C-alpha positions as CSV (number, residue, x, y, z in Angstrom):
1,X,-16.9,40.9,37.1
2,X,-18.4,41.3,33.2
3,X,-14.8,41.4,31.9
4,X,-13.4,38.8,34.3
5,X,-15.9,36.5,33.1
6,X,-15.9,37.5,29.6
7,X,-15.6,33.7,27.6
8,X,-14.2,35.5,24.4
9,X,-11.6,37.4,26.7
10,X,-10.9,33.9,28.0
11,X,-10.6,32.0,25.0
12,X,-8.1,35.1,23.6
13,X,-6.0,34.8,26.5
14,X,-6.0,31.0,26.5
15,X,-5.0,30.5,22.5
16,X,-2.1,33.1,23.5
17,X,-0.6,31.5,26.2
18,X,-1.6,34.8,28.3
19,X,-3.0,35.5,31.9
20,X,-5.7,38.1,31.5
21,X,-6.2,39.8,34.3
22,X,-9.5,42.5,34.5
23,X,-9.2,44.6,38.0
24,X,-11.9,46.0,39.3
25,X,-12.5,48.9,41.6
26,X,-13.4,48.4,45.4
27,X,-15.2,51.5,45.2
28,X,-16.5,54.6,42.2
29,X,-13.1,56.0,41.1
30,X,-12.4,57.6,37.7
31,X,-9.3,55.0,36.3
32,X,-8.5,58.2,33.7
33,X,-7.8,60.4,36.6
34,X,-7.8,59.5,40.3
35,X,-4.2,58.6,41.3
36,X,-5.1,56.2,43.2
37,X,-6.7,53.8,40.8
38,X,-4.3,54.9,38.6
39,X,-1.8,53.3,41.4
40,X,-3.9,50.1,41.5
41,X,-3.5,49.0,38.1
42,X,0.4,49.4,38.4
43,X,0.3,47.1,41.4
44,X,-1.3,44.6,39.9
45,X,0.9,43.7,36.8
46,X,3.4,44.7,38.9
47,X,1.6,41.5,41.7
48,X,0.9,39.4,38.7
49,X,4.8,39.4,37.5
50,X,5.7,38.7,41.2
51,X,3.7,35.4,40.6
52,X,3.5,34.3,37.6
53,X,6.2,33.8,34.6
54,X,5.2,36.8,32.7
55,X,7.1,38.5,30.0
56,X,7.7,41.7,30.7
57,X,8.2,42.7,26.8
58,X,4.4,41.2,26.5
59,X,2.1,43.1,29.0
60,X,-1.2,45.0,27.0
61,X,-3.7,47.2,28.5
62,X,-7.6,47.2,27.4
63,X,-10.5,48.6,28.4
64,X,-13.7,49.5,27.5
65,X,-15.5,53.4,28.1
66,X,-14.1,54.1,31.2
67,X,-12.1,51.4,31.6
68,X,-10.3,52.4,27.8
69,X,-9.9,56.3,28.9
70,X,-7.9,54.4,32.1
71,X,-6.0,51.9,29.5
72,X,-5.5,54.8,27.1
73,X,-4.3,57.4,29.9
74,X,-2.5,54.8,31.6
75,X,-0.5,53.0,28.9
76,X,0.4,57.3,27.5
77,X,1.8,58.0,31.1
78,X,3.5,55.0,31.5
79,X,4.6,53.8,28.1
80,X,7.4,51.6,29.2
81,X,5.4,49.6,31.3
82,X,3.2,48.3,28.5
83,X,3.4,47.2,24.4
84,X,0.2,47.4,23.0
85,X,-2.9,49.3,24.0
86,X,-6.6,48.9,23.1
87,X,-8.8,51.8,24.1
88,X,-12.3,50.9,23.8
89,X,-14.8,53.7,23.3
90,X,-12.2,55.9,24.8
91,X,-10.8,59.4,25.3
92,X,-7.7,60.7,26.8
93,X,-8.5,61.8,30.3
94,X,-12.0,63.6,30.2
95,X,-14.8,63.8,27.3
96,X,-14.1,67.6,26.1
97,X,-17.1,69.1,25.0
98,X,-16.3,70.3,21.6
99,X,-16.3,69.0,18.2
100,X,-13.0,70.9,17.1
101,X,-10.8,68.2,15.9
102,X,-8.0,70.4,15.8
103,X,-8.3,71.1,18.9
104,X,-8.4,67.5,19.7
105,X,-5.1,67.0,18.3
106,X,-3.1,69.6,19.5
107,X,-4.4,68.4,23.7
108,X,-3.4,64.9,22.5
109,X,-0.3,65.2,20.9
110,X,1.8,65.7,23.6
111,X,0.1,62.7,25.0
112,X,0.5,60.5,22.0
113,X,4.1,61.5,21.7
114,X,5.3,59.5,24.7
115,X,3.6,56.2,22.6
116,X,6.5,56.1,20.4
117,X,7.6,52.2,21.3
118,X,3.8,51.2,21.2
119,X,1.3,49.6,19.0
120,X,-2.1,51.1,19.9
121,X,-5.9,49.8,18.4
122,X,-8.3,52.0,19.3
123,X,-11.9,52.0,18.0
124,X,-15.1,53.6,18.4
125,X,-18.3,53.6,17.5
126,X,-19.3,56.3,14.9
127,X,-22.9,56.8,16.8
128,X,-21.1,57.2,20.4
129,X,-21.0,60.8,22.1
130,X,-19.5,63.6,18.9
131,X,-17.7,64.5,21.3
132,X,-15.3,61.7,21.9
133,X,-15.9,60.2,18.4
134,X,-13.9,64.3,17.3
135,X,-11.5,63.5,20.2
136,X,-10.9,60.1,18.6
137,X,-10.4,61.6,14.9
138,X,-7.8,64.2,16.9
139,X,-6.3,61.7,18.5
140,X,-6.0,59.3,15.0
141,X,-4.4,62.6,13.3
142,X,-1.9,63.1,15.6
143,X,-1.1,59.2,15.6
144,X,-1.2,59.2,11.9
145,X,1.3,62.7,11.9
146,X,4.4,61.1,13.9
147,X,4.0,57.7,11.8
148,X,3.5,55.7,14.7
149,X,2.3,51.9,15.0
150,X,-1.1,52.6,15.2
151,X,-5.0,51.9,14.1
152,X,-7.9,53.1,14.4
153,X,-11.3,52.0,13.1
154,X,-14.4,53.8,13.3
155,X,-17.1,51.4,13.4
156,X,-20.9,52.7,11.3
157,X,-23.8,52.1,12.9
158,X,-22.4,51.3,16.6
159,X,-22.7,53.6,19.5
160,X,-20.6,52.8,23.1
161,X,-21.6,49.2,23.1
162,X,-18.6,46.7,23.4
163,X,-18.4,44.7,20.4
164,X,-16.8,41.7,21.5
165,X,-14.9,41.0,17.6
166,X,-13.9,44.1,16.4
167,X,-12.2,43.8,20.3
168,X,-11.0,40.7,19.5
169,X,-9.3,41.1,16.2
170,X,-7.2,44.6,17.7
171,X,-5.9,42.4,20.6
172,X,-4.6,39.9,18.5
173,X,-2.9,42.6,16.0
174,X,-1.3,44.3,19.3
175,X,-0.5,41.0,21.0
176,X,2.0,40.6,18.0
177,X,3.7,43.3,18.9
178,X,6.7,43.3,21.9
179,X,7.9,46.1,23.8
180,X,11.4,47.1,23.5
181,X,13.4,46.7,26.6
182,X,16.2,49.0,26.1
183,X,15.2,51.9,23.8
184,X,17.8,54.2,22.1
185,X,15.7,57.2,22.1
186,X,12.3,57.9,24.4
187,X,10.0,61.0,24.7
188,X,8.1,61.4,27.8
189,X,5.8,64.0,28.2
190,X,3.7,64.7,31.8
191,X,0.8,66.0,30.2
192,X,-2.2,66.7,32.9
193,X,-5.1,63.9,32.4
194,X,-8.7,65.7,33.8
195,X,-11.0,63.7,35.9
196,X,-14.9,63.3,33.4
197,X,-16.8,63.1,36.3
198,X,-14.2,65.2,39.7
199,X,-13.6,68.7,39.2
200,X,-10.4,69.7,39.9
201,X,-8.7,66.1,39.4
202,X,-5.7,65.7,37.7
203,X,-3.6,62.6,36.4
204,X,-0.2,62.4,37.1
205,X,0.4,65.5,39.4
206,X,2.2,63.0,42.1
207,X,2.8,60.0,40.5
208,X,6.5,59.0,40.0
209,X,8.4,58.9,36.5
210,X,8.1,55.4,34.3
211,X,10.9,53.1,34.3
212,X,12.9,54.6,31.6
213,X,14.7,56.3,34.5
């Protein structure tokens, strides 16, 4: 509800001539790992495309905290659906309790490889959870090593709070990018994403591959 009623987000959508949708869970779930929750996001996108003249090549996914984990995870699992991602204060799947940036880079790399045709903007408060910051550093290292279309903003003196100005600038940047509907080359790794809330719950053991095929 906070996202749906946020005037900054509505103003940005109006300025871009965009449809802004903010789905809310009808029960407690984990956007980044519960398959039923992931299916809700995909269903919302399909529903909007049926009702409105949505440009298939300009669909963007964003979220903060658990929503950020969900947008990061879902976007890298279904990269053919989106043109860009903006995860805020987010990790890929669960937050792993280690400060080893090399560990996080190795974990993130097969997920990140899927972002070959995406534009990704990730921002993190440097005073946020130290494990989350380390995982973001690892993800950024994977993106940079692959040479992908990516920006990571480490926000000084900021914790886990949502920063609307940083978000708005990031969204404006990713919305300049359009999806390539018929890429000559794709990469897709079906890597598992663990849940931060539920033991032995992994995304996407049972969901279908993306639309490239």
